[in-house]
C-alpha positions in Angstrom: -26.7 35.6 2.7 -29.1 35.6 5.6 -27.9 33.4 8.4 -30.6 31.3 10.0 -30.4 29.7 13.4 -32.0 26.3 14.0 -35.8 26.9 13.9 -38.4 25.3 16.2 -39.6 23.3 13.2 -36.1 21.8 12.9 -36.0 20.8 16.5 -39.6 19.6 16.9 -39.8 15.9 17.5 -41.4 13.9 14.6 -43.9 12.2 16.9 -45.6 9.9 14.3 -42.2 8.6 13.1 -40.9 8.2 16.6 -44.0 6.2 17.6 -43.7 4.0 14.5 -40.1 3.3 15.3 -41.0 2.5 18.9 -43.4 -0.1 17.8 -41.0 -1.6 15.2 -38.5 -2.0 18.1 -41.0 -3.7 20.4 -40.7 -6.8 18.3 -37.1 -7.1 19.5 -38.3 -7.1 23.1 -40.4 -10.2 22.7 -37.9 -12.6 24.2 -38.4 -11.6 27.8 -42.2 -12.2 27.4 -41.6 -15.9 27.4 -39.9 -15.7 30.8 -41.2 -18.1 33.4 -43.2 -16.3 36.1 -41.8 -16.3 39.6 -43.7 -18.2 42.2 -47.0 -16.4 42.0 -50.2 -17.1 43.9 -52.7 -19.3 42.0 -55.0 -16.4 41.5 -52.1 -14.2 40.1 -51.0 -17.1 37.9 -54.4 -17.3 36.4 -54.4 -13.6 35.5 -50.8 -13.9 34.2 -51.8 -16.7 31.9 -54.9 -14.8 30.7 -52.8 -11.7 30.1 -50.2 -13.7 28.1 -52.9 -15.3 26.0 -54.5 -11.9 25.3 -51.0 -10.5 24.4 -50.6 -13.4 21.9 -54.0 -12.7 20.3 -53.2 -8.9 20.3 -56.1 -8.1 22.6 -54.1 -5.5 24.3 -57.0 -3.9 26.2 -57.7 -7.2 27.9 -53.9 -7.8 28.4 -53.7 -4.4 30.3 -56.6 -5.3 32.5 -55.1 -8.8 33.3 -51.5 -7.5 33.9 -52.9 -4.8 36.1 -54.6 -7.4 38.3 -51.3 -9.3 38.4 -49.5 -6.2 39.8 -52.2 -5.7 42.3 -52.0 -9.2 43.6 -48.2 -9.4 43.4 -46.8 -5.9 43.9 -43.2 -7.1 44.1 -43.3 -9.0 40.7 -41.1 -6.9 38.4 -42.1 -8.7 35.2 -45.7 -7.9 35.9 -45.1 -4.2 35.8 -42.8 -4.5 32.7 -45.5 -6.5 30.9 -48.1 -4.0 31.9 -45.9 -1.2 30.5 -45.4 -2.9 27.2 -49.2 -3.7 26.9 -49.9 0.0 27.5 -47.4 0.9 24.8 -49.1 -1.4 22.4 -52.2 0.7 23.0 -50.2 3.9 22.6 -51.0 4.8 26.2 -47.4 5.9 26.9 -48.2 7.9 30.0 -49.6 4.8 31.8 -46.6 2.8 30.4 -44.2 5.2 32.0 -45.8 4.9 35.4 -45.7 1.1 35.3 -42.1 0.9 34.0 -40.8 3.4 36.5 -42.3 1.3 39.2 -40.6 -1.8 37.7 -37.3 0.0 38.0 -38.0 0.9 41.6 -38.3 -2.8 42.2 -35.2 -3.7 40.1 -33.1 -0.9 38.9 -31.0 -3.2 36.7 -34.0 -4.6 34.6 -32.9 -4.4 30.9 -36.4 -4.6 29.5 -37.7 -2.0 31.9 -35.0 0.4 30.9 -35.5 -0.4 27.2 -39.2 0.1 27.2 -39.1 3.1 29.4 -36.7 4.8 27.1 -39.0 4.1 24.1 -42.1 5.4 26.0 -40.4 8.6 27.1 -39.0 9.2 23.6 -42.4 8.7 22.0 -43.9 11.4 24.3 -41.1 13.8 23.5 -39.1 13.4 26.7 -35.9 12.7 24.7 -33.4 13.9 27.4 -35.1 11.8 30.1 -35.1 8.8 27.7 -31.3 8.9 27.0 -30.0 7.3 30.2 -32.5 4.4 29.9 -31.6 3.8 26.2 -27.9 3.9 27.1 -28.4 1.2 29.8 -30.4 -1.0 27.4 -27.7 -0.5 24.6 -30.5 0.6 22.2 -28.3 2.6 19.8 -30.9 3.3 17.2 -33.4 4.8 19.6 -30.6 6.5 21.5 -29.5 8.2 18.3 -33.0 9.5 17.8 -33.1 10.9 21.4 -29.7 12.5 20.9 -30.9 14.1 17.7 -34.0 15.5 19.4 -31.7 17.0 22.1 -29.4 18.6 19.4 -26.5 16.2 20.2 -25.9 15.7 16.5 -22.3 14.4 16.6 -23.3 11.8 19.2 -26.4 10.8 17.4 -24.8 9.9 14.0 -22.6 7.0 15.2 -25.5 5.5 17.2 -27.9 5.8 14.3 -25.3 4.1 12.0 -24.9 1.3 14.6 -28.6 1.0 14.7 -28.7 0.6 10.9 -26.1 -2.1 11.1 -28.6 -4.1 13.2 -31.6 -3.1 11.1 -30.3 -2.5 7.6 -32.5 -0.4 5.4 -34.8 0.7 8.2 -36.6 3.8 6.7 -37.0 5.5 10.0 -33.4 5.2 11.0 -32.3 6.2 7.5 -34.5 9.3 7.8 -33.0 10.2 11.2 -29.4 9.6 10.1 -29.9 11.9 7.1 -31.5 14.5 9.4 -28.8 14.3 12.0 -26.1 14.6 9.3 -27.8 17.6 7.8 -28.3 19.4 11.1 -24.7 18.8 12.1 -23.5 20.2 8.8 -25.8 23.2 9.3 -24.5 23.7 12.9 -20.9 23.7 11.7 -21.6 26.1 8.9 -23.5 28.4 11.2 -20.5 28.4 13.6 -18.2 29.2 10.7 -20.3 32.1 9.5 -20.7 33.5 12.9 -17.0 33.2 14.0 -15.3 33.9 10.6 -17.8 35.8 8.4 -15.1 37.3 6.2 -13.1 34.1 5.6 -12.7 32.3 2.3 -14.5 29.3 3.7 -17.5 31.5 4.7 -17.7 32.9 1.2 -17.3 29.4 -0.2 -20.1 28.1 2.0 -22.5 30.9 1.0 -21.6 30.4 -2.6 -22.5 26.7 -2.4 -25.8 27.6 -0.9 -26.6 30.1 -3.6 -25.6 27.5 -6.2 -28.0 24.9 -4.8 -30.7 27.7 -4.9 -29.7 28.3 -8.6 -28.9 32.0 -7.7 -25.9 32.0 -10.0 -25.0 35.7 -9.8 -24.7 35.5 -6.0 -22.8 32.2 -6.2 -20.3 33.6 -8.7 -19.7 36.7 -6.5 -19.1 34.7 -3.4 -16.8 32.2 -5.1 -14.8 35.1 -6.5 -14.5 36.6 -3.0 -13.2 33.3 -1.7 -10.7 33.0 -4.5 -9.4 36.5 -3.9 -8.7 35.6 -0.3 -7.3 32.1 -0.9 -6.7 31.3 -4.6 -4.9 28.1 -3.8 -7.9 26.5 -2.0 -8.8 23.1 -3.6 -12.2 22.9 -5.4 -12.9 26.7 -5.5 -11.9 27.0 -9.2 -13.9 23.8 -9.9 -17.0 25.1 -8.2 -16.8 28.5 -9.9 -16.3 26.7 -13.2 -19.6 24.8 -12.5 -21.4 28.1 -12.1 -20.1 29.2 -15.5 -21.1 25.8 -17.0 -24.6 26.1 -15.6 -25.0 29.4 -17.4 -23.3 28.1 -20.6 -20.3 30.5 -20.3 -17.9 27.8 -21.6 -14.7 29.9 -22.1 -14.9 31.1 -18.4 -15.7 27.6 -17.3 -12.7 26.2 -19.2 -10.5 28.8 -17.5 -11.6 27.8 -14.0 -11.4 24.1 -14.7 -7.8 24.5 -16.1 -6.9 26.3 -12.9 -8.3 23.4 -10.9 -6.4 20.8 -13.0 -3.2 22.8 -12.4 -3.8 22.8 -8.7 -5.0 19.2 -8.5 -3.6 17.2 -11.4 -4.9 14.0 -9.7 -8.5 15.2 -9.5 -10.5 13.1 -12.0 -13.6 15.4 -11.8 -11.6 18.4 -12.7 -10.1 16.6 -15.7 -13.6 15.5 -16.7 -15.1 19.0 -16.3 -12.3 20.5 -18.4 -12.9 17.9 -21.1 -16.6 18.5 -21.1 -16.1 22.3 -21.3 -13.7 21.9 -24.2 -16.1 19.6 -26.0 -18.9 22.1 -25.6 -16.8 24.6 -27.5 -16.0 22.1 -30.3 -12.4 21.5 -29.2 -12.8 17.8 -29.6 -9.1 16.7 -29.8 -8.1 18.7 -26.6 -11.3 17.5 -24.9 -10.5 13.9 -25.7 -7.1 14.2 -24.1 -8.5 15.6 -20.9 -11.3 13.0 -20.8 -8.9 10.2 -21.3 -6.9 11.5 -18.4 -10.1 11.6 -16.3 -10.8 8.0 -17.3 -7.4 6.9 -16.2 -7.6 8.7 -12.9 -11.1 7.3 -12.1 -12.1 4.5 -14.5 -15.6 3.3 -15.2 -17.3 6.7 -14.7 -20.4 6.7 -17.0 -20.3 10.5 -17.5 -16.7 10.4 -18.6 -17.3 7.5 -20.9 -20.2 9.2 -22.6 -18.3 12.5 -23.2 -15.2 10.5 -24.3 -17.4 8.7 -26.9 -18.8 12.0 -28.1 -15.3 13.5 -28.5 -14.1 10.4 -30.4 -17.2 10.5 -32.6 -16.6 14.2 -33.4 -13.1 13.4 -34.4 -14.4 10.6 -36.7 -12.9 7.8 -34.6 -16.1 5.6 -34.6 -14.3 2.6 -33.2 -13.2 4.4 -30.1 -16.6 6.1 -29.7 -18.3 2.7 -29.9 -15.9 1.2 -27.4 -16.6 4.0 -24.8 -20.4 3.8 -25.2 -20.5 0.0 -25.1 -18.4 0.1 -21.9 -20.8 2.7 -20.4 -23.9 0.5 -21.1 -22.2 -2.4 -19.4 -22.1 -0.2 -16.3 -25.3 1.8 -16.5 -28.3 0.0 -18.1 -31.1 2.4 -17.2 -31.7 6.1 -16.8 -31.2 9.2 -18.9 -27.5 8.6 -19.7 -28.1 5.0 -20.8 -30.9 6.2 -23.1 -28.8 8.9 -24.7 -26.0 6.4 -25.2 -28.3 4.0 -27.1 -29.4 7.0 -29.2 -25.8 7.9 -29.9 -24.9 4.3 -30.8 -27.9 4.2 -33.2 -26.5 7.2 -35.0 -23.0 5.7 -35.1 -24.3 2.4 -36.6 -26.3 4.2 -39.2 -23.1 6.0 -40.3 -21.4 2.7 -40.7 -24.4 1.1 -42.5 -25.2 -1.3 -39.8 -28.9 -1.0 -40.1 -29.9 -3.9 -37.8 -27.7 -2.8 -35.0 -28.9 0.8 -35.4 -32.6 -0.4 -35.2 -31.8 -2.5 -32.1 -30.2 0.5 -30.3 -33.2 2.7 -31.2 -35.6 0.1 -29.7 -33.5 0.1 -26.5 -33.5 3.9 -26.5 -37.3 3.9 -27.0 -37.9 1.5 -24.1 -35.8 3.7 -21.8 -37.3 6.9 -23.1 -40.8 5.6 -22.5 -39.8 4.9 -18.9 -37.8 8.1 -18.1 -39.0 10.8 -20.5 -35.5 11.1 -21.8 -34.8 13.6 -24.5 -31.5 12.8 -26.3 -28.9 15.6 -26.6 -27.7 16.3 -30.2 -24.6 14.5 -31.2 
């Protein structure tokens, strides 16, 4: 498999997203804006009050003008420069904001809002490395994580982005950056593995997994087999190779690999489920049921296991057990493809039992879900 280094596109800052996040964070900076001005001259106080009013009314162009007059009249007033910096940022004039905020820090190197806003302004312009010390001083972990991501410090970025999400749960920008940082850290680790140990079992396994995602099953199969030749005892290798065979409907080969995985890891619920499913696909309902029941004991309440368990029981004619599994599934999963298929299966079961009203009810539920998801039921 071709080994790709991190491309420029992967490292390029997402400026629109960074800028949007900067402005969402500005809301959290509002507290200092209510600070009482130091003893200003009457003329400076007049411009300060006018600037604050313009800020409140979101007339940021006027606010910039008024704050600038305050700084000219009171060149030692730190909050005048901080306020000017924020007003410039509200207008997306980050270059002017940087000048004002750096001057604020020359006056007071410990000013938290100056460090905070300067970190945002630098980050929005793509100066991520320069933004980092300011964001660290301001304890702005979310923005710090973004800056670390942009400077390829993926391992440091992830905990800071997670901390940022704890403060701002569900923030779409932070979720995006956390996913990106995790993906790039994973890629970095894999690239290191492939470069340092290209002929190792783990390298072959990694390449096989990539081929599997790309649906290149022949290449995936070959690389999994290479890995197994080197280390046949590695957990998950048989399971993953079995999934390759399952994807191409080679059920006897899939069964063989899943059995090998179950032997290696008897406590692995997924391996037991996969084996049961492969057996069921070959019509070996009784043996499938035993494996699926084991999977259900190892990891209860898994919808896929319950669906397959119901199918195996139905094939064996145990309609009571089939109904029990499918009803349990629907108590867990009420929407989606699997729920629709389960309603369809229950409708068939109730028709066999002569329960016409219940069968019709299940078909109505199936139809509602099918209309919403485009579900096509699998044959029972």
